[in-house]
C-alpha positions in Angstrom: -46.5 -6.2 33.1 -43.1 -7.9 32.8 -40.3 -6.0 30.9 -37.9 -7.4 28.1 -34.8 -4.4 27.5 -33.3 -4.7 24.3 -30.1 -3.3 26.1 -29.4 -4.1 29.3 -30.6 -2.1 32.2 -27.3 -1.3 34.0 -25.5 -0.6 30.7 -28.8 1.7 29.7 -28.3 3.8 32.7 -24.9 4.5 32.0 -25.5 5.1 29.0 -28.7 7.8 30.0 -26.3 9.0 32.9 -23.4 10.0 31.0 -25.4 11.6 28.2 -26.7 13.9 31.2 -23.4 15.0 32.8 -22.5 15.6 28.7 -25.5 18.0 28.2 -26.0 19.9 31.6 -21.8 20.7 31.4 -21.4 24.0 29.5 -18.8 26.0 29.9 -20.6 29.8 29.2 -23.8 28.3 31.2 -21.7 27.5 34.2 -19.6 31.2 34.2 -23.3 33.1 33.3 -24.4 31.4 36.9 -21.3 31.9 38.7 -21.8 36.1 37.8 -24.3 37.5 40.6 -25.0 40.5 38.1 -26.0 38.7 35.3 -27.4 41.2 32.2 -30.5 40.8 30.1 -29.2 39.0 27.3 -27.2 36.6 30.0 -30.5 36.2 31.7 -32.4 35.1 28.5 -29.2 32.4 27.5 -29.9 31.2 31.4 -33.5 30.9 30.9 -33.1 28.7 27.1 -30.8 27.0 28.2 -32.6 25.5 31.1 -35.7 24.5 28.8 -33.6 23.3 26.7 -31.8 21.1 29.3 -35.5 20.1 30.7 -36.0 18.8 27.2 -33.3 16.9 26.3 -33.1 15.3 29.7 -36.8 14.4 29.4 -35.8 12.3 26.3 -33.0 10.4 27.6 -35.5 9.4 30.6 -38.3 8.2 27.3 -35.4 6.5 25.5 -34.4 4.5 28.8 -38.1 3.8 29.4 -38.6 2.4 26.1 -35.2 0.7 26.2 -37.4 -1.3 28.7 -39.8 -2.9 26.6 -43.0 -2.8 29.2 -45.6 -5.8 27.8 -48.9 -6.5 29.2 -49.4 -10.0 29.3 -53.1 -10.6 27.0 -53.3 -14.3 27.5 -50.9 -15.1 25.0 -47.6 -17.0 25.4 -45.4 -14.1 26.6 -42.2 -16.1 27.9 -39.1 -15.8 26.0 -38.4 -19.7 24.7 -34.4 -18.8 23.7 -33.8 -22.7 25.3 -36.7 -24.1 23.0 -36.0 -25.9 20.0 -38.7 -26.7 17.5 -38.0 -29.5 15.1 -40.6 -29.7 12.4 -40.5 -33.3 10.2 -42.9 -32.7 7.4 -44.3 -35.3 5.0 -43.5 -33.7 1.5 -44.9 -36.9 -0.6 -47.5 -36.6 -3.7 -50.5 -37.4 -1.4 -49.8 -33.9 0.4 -51.5 -32.6 -2.9 -55.0 -33.7 -2.1 -57.3 -31.4 -2.2 -59.0 -31.9 1.5 -58.0 -29.5 3.8 -60.5 -27.0 4.8 -63.0 -27.6 1.9 -61.0 -28.1 -1.2 -58.1 -26.8 -0.6 -54.6 -28.7 -0.8 -53.3 -30.9 2.6 -50.3 -29.1 2.7 -51.7 -25.7 2.4 -52.9 -26.5 6.0 -49.2 -28.0 6.7 -47.9 -24.6 6.2 -50.8 -22.4 7.7 -50.8 -24.6 10.7 -46.4 -24.4 11.7 -46.4 -20.6 11.0 -48.7 -20.2 13.7 -46.5 -22.5 15.8 -43.5 -20.3 14.7 -45.6 -17.1 15.7 -46.5 -18.6 19.3 -42.8 -20.1 19.7 -41.6 -16.9 18.9 -37.8 -16.7 19.9 -37.3 -20.3 20.0 -34.9 -22.1 17.8 -36.3 -23.5 14.6 -35.4 -26.1 12.1 -37.3 -28.4 9.4 -36.5 -31.6 7.9 -38.9 -32.9 4.8 -39.3 -36.7 4.0 -40.9 -38.7 0.7 -38.8 -41.1 -1.0 -35.8 -39.3 0.5 -35.5 -37.1 3.6 -33.7 -34.3 4.1 -32.6 -31.6 6.5 -33.6 -27.6 5.2 -32.3 -25.6 7.4 -30.6 -25.8 10.6 -31.8 -24.7 13.5 -31.8 -21.1 13.8 -34.0 -17.9 15.8 -35.2 -16.0 12.2 -38.4 -16.9 12.5 -39.3 -15.2 9.1 -36.1 -16.9 7.7 -38.5 -20.9 8.3 -41.7 -19.1 7.6 -40.6 -18.6 4.1 -39.0 -21.6 3.9 -41.9 -23.2 4.7 -43.6 -21.5 2.2 -41.4 -21.9 -0.7 -41.2 -26.5 0.0 -42.1 -28.1 -3.4 -43.9 -31.6 -3.1 -42.7 -34.6 -4.7 -43.8 -34.5 -8.5 -46.2 -37.4 -9.5 -43.7 -38.6 -12.5 -40.4 -39.0 -10.0 -41.8 -40.2 -7.0 -41.0 -43.4 -5.8 -43.4 -44.5 -3.2 -42.9 -42.5 0.5 -42.6 -44.0 4.1 -42.5 -42.4 6.8 -39.8 -44.4 8.2 -37.4 -42.8 5.9 -37.6 -39.8 8.6 -36.4 -41.8 10.9 -32.2 -41.6 11.0 -32.2 -37.7 10.0 -34.5 -36.9 12.8 -32.3 -38.8 15.1 -28.7 -37.5 13.8 -29.7 -34.1 14.1 -31.3 -34.5 17.5 -28.4 -35.9 18.8 -25.8 -33.5 16.9 -27.6 -30.3 18.2 -28.3 -31.7 21.6 -24.5 -32.1 21.9 -23.7 -29.0 20.9 -25.9 -27.1 22.6 -24.6 -28.9 25.8 -27.4 -30.3 26.7 -29.0 -27.3 28.5 -32.2 -27.1 26.1 -35.3 -28.3 25.3 -36.7 -30.2 21.9 -40.0 -30.8 20.8 -41.3 -32.6 17.3 -43.7 -32.1 15.5 -44.1 -34.8 12.7 -46.3 -33.9 10.3 -47.7 -36.3 7.9 -51.1 -37.5 6.2 -50.5 -41.1 7.6 -49.8 -43.2 4.1 -46.7 -45.4 3.5 -46.4 -46.4 -0.5 -43.3 -48.8 -0.5 -44.0 -51.9 -1.1 -43.7 -53.9 2.0 -43.1 -51.5 4.5 -44.8 -50.9 7.8 -44.1 -48.0 9.9 -41.5 -48.6 12.4 -41.4 -47.4 16.6 -40.0 -43.9 16.8 -38.8 -44.9 20.3 -35.0 -44.4 19.2 -35.6 -40.2 19.9 -36.8 -40.4 22.9 -34.1 -39.5 24.7 -33.9 -36.5 22.7 -37.0 -34.7 23.1 -38.9 -33.0 25.8 -42.2 -33.1 24.2 -43.9 -33.3 21.0 -47.1 -33.8 18.8 -48.1 -35.8 15.5 -49.9 -33.7 12.8 -52.7 -35.4 10.6 -54.0 -34.4 7.6 -56.4 -35.5 5.0 -59.9 -37.5 5.6 -60.0 -41.3 7.1 -61.5 -41.8 3.3 -60.4 -39.9 -0.4 -59.8 -41.0 -3.4 -57.2 -40.1 -5.2 -56.6 -40.9 -9.4 -58.8 -43.6 -8.5 -57.1 -45.5 -5.6 -58.5 -45.3 -2.1 -56.2 -44.0 0.6 -57.2 -45.0 4.0 -55.5 -42.8 7.1 
């Protein structure tokens, strides 16, 4: 069992103690207690006061316990990852529309599902998104607002067939390095960075081949490449090999 208090325990203790002192003090009851010869009405008032006092103290104790937020490990990752920064680098090229995910669903649907799963598992981390196709851009800066990140993932628009000029994974290199470098400097090098590079592996820019991403090694603690698509997939009469 672990605890993850909402309000620091020392501060909540002070709040609870002060609250108990306030509800205990009652001048009228104090006079009744000091009076050895109490009337029937005063005895009844004292009894009601004691009952109400016990109820209020119990409520304060319950609030203190609730604030502790007890958690029972259930095999899932319950650890806070406030020093972990997760960067999704996502391919949004036309080929991510191919219908070969989980049967006949769009590849990008699998990307969104997997990214949301990672976000849920790494709760309390900071997340950021970079997309790339014929251009690369940072969609959102690092944030702990996981709901916003998931909403942004679901709102990503893939490139249009009519306007796409060809895609390359290399195009993400510069903005990836710049983002990691700036964020690491901003956090004074005290955080860990994990990069998930998400693509179907296709380069459609003529004459271009995949270059090394070794330049980002100094900035990351770990990472993974998530690949989508079948080994061979026909689309519009062309053969794509992944």
